[in-house]
C-alpha positions in Angstrom: 0.1 -0.1 0.0 1.2 3.5 -1.0 0.6 6.8 0.5 -0.3 9.2 -2.4 -0.6 13.1 -2.6 -3.1 14.5 -5.1 -2.8 18.2 -5.8 -5.6 19.6 -8.0 -7.9 22.6 -7.8 -10.7 20.7 -9.7 -12.8 19.5 -6.6 -14.8 17.2 -8.6 -11.9 15.5 -10.1 -9.8 15.4 -7.0 -12.7 13.7 -5.0 -13.1 11.1 -7.8 -9.3 10.6 -8.1 -9.2 10.1 -4.2 -11.8 7.4 -4.6 -10.0 5.7 -7.2 -6.6 5.7 -5.4 -8.4 4.3 -2.3 -10.1 1.7 -4.3 -6.8 0.6 -5.7 -5.7 -0.1 -2.0 -3.7 3.1 -1.2 -4.1 6.0 1.2 -4.7 9.3 -0.5 -4.1 12.8 0.8 -5.4 16.1 -1.0 -4.4 19.5 -1.7 -6.3 22.1 -3.8 -3.1 24.4 -4.3 0.6 24.8 -4.0 0.6 26.2 -0.4 -1.5 23.2 0.9 0.7 20.8 -1.1 3.9 22.4 0.8 2.2 22.0 4.1 1.7 18.3 3.4 5.3 17.6 2.3 6.7 19.3 5.4 4.9 16.9 7.6 4.7 13.5 5.6 6.5 11.7 3.1 4.6 10.3 0.1 5.3 7.2 -2.1 3.7 9.0 -5.3 2.5 12.5 -6.1 -0.3 13.4 -8.8 0.3 17.2 -9.4 -1.8 19.5 -11.5 0.0 21.5 -14.2 -2.0 24.7 -13.5 -3.0 25.6 -10.0 -4.5 28.9 -8.3 -1.2 30.1 -6.9 1.3 29.0 -9.6 2.5 26.1 -12.0 2.9 22.7 -10.7 6.5 22.6 -12.1 7.5 25.1 -9.6 6.6 22.7 -6.8 8.6 19.9 -9.0 11.6 22.1 -8.9 11.2 22.6 -5.0 10.8 18.9 -4.4 13.8 18.1 -6.5 15.9 20.8 -4.9 15.1 19.1 -1.3 16.6 16.0 -2.5 13.0 14.1 -2.6 13.2 11.4 -5.4 9.3 10.6 -4.9 7.7 9.7 -8.4 5.8 12.5 -9.8 2.9 12.5 -12.4 1.9 15.7 -13.8 -1.9 15.8 -14.7 -3.5 18.3 -16.9 -6.9 19.0 -18.3 -5.5 21.2 -21.2 -4.5 19.0 -24.3 -2.6 21.9 -25.8 0.2 21.6 -23.1 0.5 17.9 -23.7 3.5 18.3 -26.1 5.1 20.6 -23.7 4.6 18.2 -20.9 6.1 15.4 -22.8 9.2 17.1 -23.4 9.6 18.2 -19.8 8.9 14.7 -18.3 11.8 12.2 -17.5 12.6 9.5 -15.4 10.6 10.1 -12.0 8.4 12.5 -13.8 5.6 11.4 -16.0 2.4 12.8 -17.0 -1.4 12.2 -17.9 -4.0 14.3 -19.5 -7.7 14.2 -18.4 -10.0 12.4 -18.6 -8.1 9.9 -16.3 -9.2 6.5 -15.2 -8.6 4.0 -12.6 -6.0 2.1 -15.1 -4.2 5.3 -15.5 -3.9 5.5 -11.8 -2.9 2.0 -11.6 -0.2 2.1 -14.2 1.2 5.2 -12.8 1.4 3.6 -9.2 2.9 0.4 -10.5 5.3 1.2 -13.4 7.3 -2.0 -12.7 4.6 -4.0 -13.9 4.6 -2.2 -17.2 0.9 -2.5 -17.8 -0.4 -0.3 -20.5 -3.8 1.5 -20.3 -6.4 -1.3 -20.3 -8.6 -1.0 -23.5 -11.2 -3.3 -24.9 -8.3 -5.5 -26.5 -6.6 -5.7 -23.3 -9.4 -6.5 -20.9 -9.7 -9.8 -19.4 -9.8 -12.5 -22.1 -10.1 -9.4 -24.3 -13.7 -8.5 -23.4 -14.4 -8.4 -19.6 -14.0 -5.6 -17.3 -14.1 -5.6 -13.5 -11.8 -6.0 -10.7 -14.2 -7.0 -8.0 -13.9 -10.3 -5.8 -16.9 -11.8 -7.7 -15.4 -11.0 -11.1 -12.1 -12.3 -10.2 -13.7 -15.6 -9.1 -15.4 -15.8 -12.5 -12.1 -15.2 -14.2 -10.6 -18.3 -12.5 -13.8 -20.3 -13.5 -13.3 -19.3 -17.1 -9.5 -20.3 -17.0 -10.5 -23.7 -15.5 -13.0 -24.5 -18.1 -11.3 -23.1 -20.9 -8.8 -26.0 -20.7 -11.4 -28.6 -21.1 -14.2 -29.1 -24.0 -17.0 -29.1 -21.4 -20.3 -27.5 -22.2 -21.1 -24.4 -20.4 -24.2 -22.9 -19.2 -24.3 -19.2 -18.4 -27.2 -18.0 -15.9 -28.0 -14.4 -14.9 -30.2 -11.6 -15.3 -30.8 -9.7 -18.7 -28.1 -7.3 -19.3 -25.3 -8.8 -17.2 -23.2 -9.5 -20.4 -23.6 -13.4 -21.1 -22.7 -12.9 -24.6 -19.4 -11.2 -23.4 -18.6 -14.2 -21.1 -19.3 -16.8 -23.8 -16.7 -14.7 -26.0 -14.2 -14.7 -23.0 -14.5 -18.5 -22.7 -14.1 -18.9 -26.6 -11.1 -16.6 -26.4 -9.5 -18.5 -23.5 -9.9 -21.8 -25.2 -7.3 -23.4 -27.3 -9.6 -23.6 -30.5 -8.9 -22.8 -34.0 -12.6 -22.4 -35.1 -15.1 -19.3 -34.9 -17.5 -18.4 -32.2 -21.1 -18.7 -33.7 -23.9 -16.9 -31.9 -27.5 -17.9 -32.2 -30.5 -16.4 -30.5 -32.8 -19.4 -29.9 -35.8 -17.0 -28.8 -35.6 -15.2 -32.3 -35.8 -18.2 -34.6 -39.3 -19.1 -35.9 -40.4 -22.4 -34.8 -40.5 -24.1 -38.3 -37.0 -22.9 -39.1 -35.2 -24.0 -35.9 -34.0 -27.2 -37.5 -32.8 -25.5 -40.5 -30.9 -22.8 -38.6 -29.3 -25.3 -36.2 -28.5 -28.3 -38.5 -28.7 -26.9 -42.0 -30.8 -28.0 -44.8 -30.5 -29.6 -48.3 -31.5 -27.7 -51.6 -35.2 -28.5 -52.1 -35.8 -29.8 -48.5 -38.8 -27.7 -48.3 -40.6 -24.7 -50.0 -38.2 -21.8 -50.4 -35.1 -24.1 -50.0 -33.3 -23.0 -53.2 -29.8 -23.7 -52.2 -28.0 -25.9 -49.5 -27.5 -24.2 -46.1 -25.0 -25.0 -43.6 -26.3 -25.0 -40.0 -24.6 -23.5 -37.1 -23.2 -26.6 -35.7 -21.2 -27.0 -38.8 -20.2 -23.3 -39.0 -18.9 -23.6 -35.4 -16.5 -26.7 -36.3 -13.4 -26.8 -34.0 -14.8 -23.6 -32.3 -17.6 -22.6 -30.1 -21.4 -22.4 -30.6 -23.3 -19.9 -28.4 -27.0 -20.7 -27.9 -28.6 -17.5 -26.4 -31.9 -17.7 -24.8 -32.0 -21.5 -24.9 -34.9 -21.8 -22.5 -37.0 -20.0 -25.2 -36.8 -22.9 -27.7 -39.9 -24.8 -27.9 -39.6 -28.1 -25.9 -41.0 -30.1 -28.7 -37.8 -29.2 -30.8 -35.4 -30.0 -28.1 -35.0 -33.8 -28.8 -33.3 -33.2 -32.0 -30.9 -30.9 -30.2 -30.2 -33.7 -27.6 -29.5 -36.1 -30.4 -26.7 -33.9 -31.7 -25.3 -33.5 -28.2 -25.2 -37.1 -27.6 -23.9 -38.3 -31.0 -21.9 -35.3 -32.1 -23.4 -35.6 -35.5 -25.9 -33.5 -37.4 -28.3 -34.5 -40.3 -29.4 -31.5 -42.4 -33.1 -31.2 -43.0 -33.9 -33.0 -46.1 -30.6 -35.1 -45.9 -29.8 -38.6 -45.0 -26.1 -38.4 -44.3 -24.9 -37.9 -40.7 -22.2 -35.2 -40.5 -19.6 -35.1 -37.8 -19.4 -32.0 -35.7 -16.9 -30.8 -33.0 -17.6 -27.7 -31.0 -18.1 -26.6 -27.5 -21.7 -25.6 -26.9 -22.1 -22.6 -24.5 -25.7 -21.8 -23.7 -27.3 -19.0 -21.8 -30.6 -18.2 -20.1 -31.9 -15.4 -17.6 -34.0 -17.9 -15.9 -33.1 -19.5 -12.6 -32.4 -23.1 -12.0 -35.9 -23.2 -10.0 -37.7 -21.6 -13.0 -36.2 -24.2 -15.4 -37.2 -27.2 -13.2 -40.6 -25.9 -12.3 -42.0 -24.5 -15.7 -41.0 -27.2 -18.2 -39.0 -24.9 -20.4 -36.0 -27.3 -20.8 -35.7 -31.1 -21.0 -33.9 -32.5 -17.9 -31.5 -34.6 -20.2 -30.7 -31.4 -22.1 -29.9 -29.6 -19.1 -27.3 -32.3 -17.8 -25.9 -32.3 -21.3 -25.4 -28.5 -21.6 -24.9 -27.6 -17.7 -21.8 -29.6 -17.3 -20.1 -26.6 -16.0 -22.7 -23.9 -15.0 -21.6 -20.4 -14.3 -23.8 -17.8 -12.5 -23.0 -14.3 -13.4 -24.0 -11.8 -10.6 -26.0 -8.7 -11.3 -24.3 -5.4 -11.3 -25.8 -4.2 -7.9 -23.7 -7.3 -6.3 -20.6 -5.9 -7.8 -20.9 -2.3 -7.3 -17.1 -1.6 -7.1 -16.9 -2.3 -10.8 -19.2 0.6 -11.7 -16.7 3.3 -11.8 -14.5 1.1 -14.1 -17.2 0.2 -16.5 -18.6 3.7 -16.5 -15.2 5.2 -17.5 -14.6 2.4 -19.9 -17.9 3.1 -21.8 -17.0 7.0 -21.6 -13.6 6.4 -23.1 -15.3 4.7 -26.1 -17.5 7.5 -26.6 -14.8 10.1 -26.2 -12.6 8.2 -28.6 -15.4 8.1 -31.3 -16.3 11.6 -30.8 -12.9 13.0 -30.3 -13.8 14.5 -27.0 -12.6 14.8 -23.6 -15.8 14.7 -21.3 -15.6 13.4 -17.8 -18.1 12.3 -15.1 -18.3 14.4 -12.1 -17.6 12.7 -8.7 -21.0 13.5 -7.5 -22.5 11.7 -10.6 -20.2 8.8 -10.0 -21.4 8.4 -6.7 -25.1 8.5 -7.9 -24.2 5.7 -10.4 -22.5 3.6 -7.7 -25.6 4.0 -5.5 -28.2 3.0 -8.0 -29.2 -0.7 -8.2 -29.2 -0.9 -12.1 -32.0 -3.5 -12.6 -30.9 -3.6 -16.2 -27.5 -4.3 -15.3 -24.4 -3.6 -17.5 -26.6 -2.9 -20.6 -28.6 -0.2 -18.7 -25.4 1.5 -17.4 -23.9 1.8 -21.0 -27.3 3.3 -22.1 -27.2 5.7 -19.2 -23.6 6.8 -19.9 -24.5 7.2 -23.7 -27.5 9.5 -23.1 -25.5 11.6 -20.5 -22.8 11.9 -23.1 -25.3 13.3 -25.7 -26.5 15.7 -23.1 -22.9 16.7 -21.9 -22.1 20.2 -20.8 -19.9 21.7 -23.3 -18.7 24.4 -21.0 -17.1 22.2 -18.2 -16.8 19.2 -20.3 -18.8 17.0 -18.1 -21.7 14.4 -18.7 -25.1 15.5 -17.8 -27.2 12.8 -16.2 -31.0 12.6 -15.8 -32.3 13.2 -12.2 -33.8 9.7 -12.2 -31.9 6.7 -13.6 -34.8 4.4 -13.5 -36.1 3.1 -17.0 -39.8 2.9 -17.6 -39.5 -0.9 -16.9 -37.8 -0.4 -13.8 -40.5 2.3 -12.6 -43.3 -0.2 -13.6 -41.6 -3.0 -11.5 -41.4 -0.6 -8.5 -44.9 0.3 -8.7 -46.0 -3.3 -8.7 -43.7 -4.0 -5.7 -45.1 -0.8 -3.8 -48.6 -1.8 -4.5 -48.2 -5.3 -3.1 -47.3 -4.1 0.3 -50.4 -4.9 2.7 -52.9 -5.4 -0.1 -55.3 -8.0 -1.2 -55.6 -9.1 -4.9 -58.5 -8.1 -7.2 -59.7 -11.4 -9.0 -58.5 -11.6 -12.7 -61.0 -10.1 -15.2 -61.4 -11.0 -18.9 -59.4 -8.7 -21.0 -57.2 -7.3 -18.4 -53.3 -7.7 -18.8 -51.3 -10.2 -16.6 -49.4 -7.1 -15.4 -52.6 -5.5 -14.4 -53.7 -8.8 -12.6 -50.4 -8.8 -10.8 -50.9 -5.6 -8.9 -52.9 -5.5 -5.8 -55.1 -3.0 -4.1 -56.4 -2.8 -0.7 -59.9 -3.8 -0.2 -62.3 -1.2 0.4 -63.6 -0.9 3.9 -67.1 -2.6 4.0 -69.5 -1.1 6.8 -73.4 -1.4 6.8 -75.0 1.5 5.4 -72.3 2.2 2.6 -73.8 2.5 -0.6 -72.6 0.7 -3.7 -71.3 4.0 -5.1 -69.4 4.7 -2.1 -67.6 1.4 -2.3 -67.0 1.8 -6.0 -65.6 5.2 -5.6 -63.3 4.1 -2.6 -62.0 1.2 -4.8 -61.2 3.5 -7.9 -59.2 5.8 -5.8 -57.3 3.0 -4.0 -56.6 1.4 -7.4 -55.3 4.8 -8.7 -53.1 5.0 -5.6 -51.7 1.7 -6.1 -50.5 2.4 -9.5 -49.4 6.1 -8.7 -52.1 7.6 -10.8 -51.7 5.7 -14.0 -55.3 5.7 -15.4 -54.8 3.5 -18.2 -53.4 0.7 -16.1 -56.0 1.4 -13.3 -58.9 1.1 -15.9 -57.4 -2.3 -16.8 -57.2 -3.5 -13.3 -61.0 -2.5 -12.7 -62.1 -3.9 -15.9 -63.5 -0.9 -17.4 -62.6 1.3 -20.3 -60.4 4.5 -19.7 -63.2 6.7 -20.9 -65.5 5.1 -18.1 -62.9 5.8 -15.6 -62.5 9.5 -16.6 -66.4 9.9 -16.5 -66.3 8.5 -12.9 -63.5 10.7 -11.9 -65.2 13.9 -13.4 -68.4 12.9 -11.6 -66.7 12.6 -8.2 -65.0 16.0 -8.9 -68.3 17.5 -9.7 -70.0 16.2 -6.6 -67.1 17.6 -4.5 -67.4 21.0 -6.0 -71.1 21.1 -5.4 
C-alpha cells in the first residue's frame, strides 16, 4: 500500500481521484493548491505525487523544482486538463516525472502507481480475455472459473439476469480456449419455430418450399470452435429432442438430408431464468440440461459488484470520447449516484445511461449531464408493482385485463353497513389509482372498465366535491 498526494484545484476530479486511489488499495491525501501541498510535504513523506499543471497559486512545475531541490526522489505524475500543453509536458517529463491528460481513469492511476508491472492502459483488447472488465472479488472468481473450463471441452451454461453480459462471457470462454474455429452466436428465441431445424442443423436444396440452395447449420459453422446458444430456454420444448441427439452423437443431419455429418464444437448456452424456474416451468428437458450444464456459471447482477461500476462507466465513456474526439468526464457526485443505483438492467442499462449523458454533456465544463432519475420505464413499472403489493389483497382477474394488471394488488375497500355501492366503487377506484401512482390506463384495465369510463367516474366525483 502506498501513500499518495493528489494536488488539483478541480474539486470534482480530486474527489473522484481520491476514491480511485483508495479503491486501488492506497491512502490518499488531497491538496487544492501549492500552499496546501507544501504543508503536506513538510509533515509527511509520500510514495507518489499526482500534481496538476495549472494551480491557483502557480504552476505545478514550480513545486517539482522545490521537491527535487530538497533531494526528494518521490515519483511525480503531472496531470492536466489542457491538451494544448501535452506536447510541452512530454518534453519536460523524464525518469521519475511522468504526465497524464484528463480524462483519467482507474487504469491510468494503476499504471502510474505500479510502473514496474509495465501495464499499458487497459483497452477493450487488453481487458480480461479481451472482453471482460471488472476487478471485484466476484469478477475475479469468474475469471478463475473461465480459466479452468477453457482448458477443457466441457459445455457451459451461463445463468444471470438480462443485461449482465452473457454474450461477453461466452466470448471470453472462447478466447481463453485453445480452439481454431469461430464463435457462432444464435438467439434461440428469435428463430421461428418451423425454421429451428434448418438454422441449427442446416438443410439440403429442395428440402422444403423456399430452400433454393443448400444451407450449412450453425453446428457445422462452429466446427473446432464454439457455438453460443443464447436464450436457450425460449426454444420450444418439442424441438429439443433433435438438439439432444446432436449433443449425444456429435453428428447432425441436415433437413432433407440422409447423411450424418460429424461436428466438433463446445456449446455454451445462456438463459436469464433461474434453475428453479427451469425445473418447475417445463422450459428445458432435464436430459438436455445435464448435457449443456456440465459447467454452469452464474453471472452476478451489477448491484452485487458495485465496485466495478466506476471502471465500467469510465470504459464506456472512453469509447464515446474516442469516437467523438472529445474529452468529457464524469463528475464525482454523478459517479457516486451511479454507484448507489441498483441497475435492474445491469451493464446494458449502465451503458445506455452513460451514452445518454454523453449526448446531453455540458460543453462548457466538459462533463456528462445525467437525468435526475436513472430508472427506466420498466424499472419504474416494476417498482410500482412491488409498492402496490405491500399490505394489499388481490383483485380477481377479469377477462381482457393484462397479466401485469392482474399482478398488481390493491387494498380491499372498507365494508360497513350503510355504505352504498357507489361509495364502495368510489373508494375502490381511488385506491386502485393510488396503487399504480395515478396511471389511469393501468387502473382502468385492473378495474375491468374502459379508460373513458374511468375518466367519467372521476369527473363525476370531482363535480360532486365542487357542489
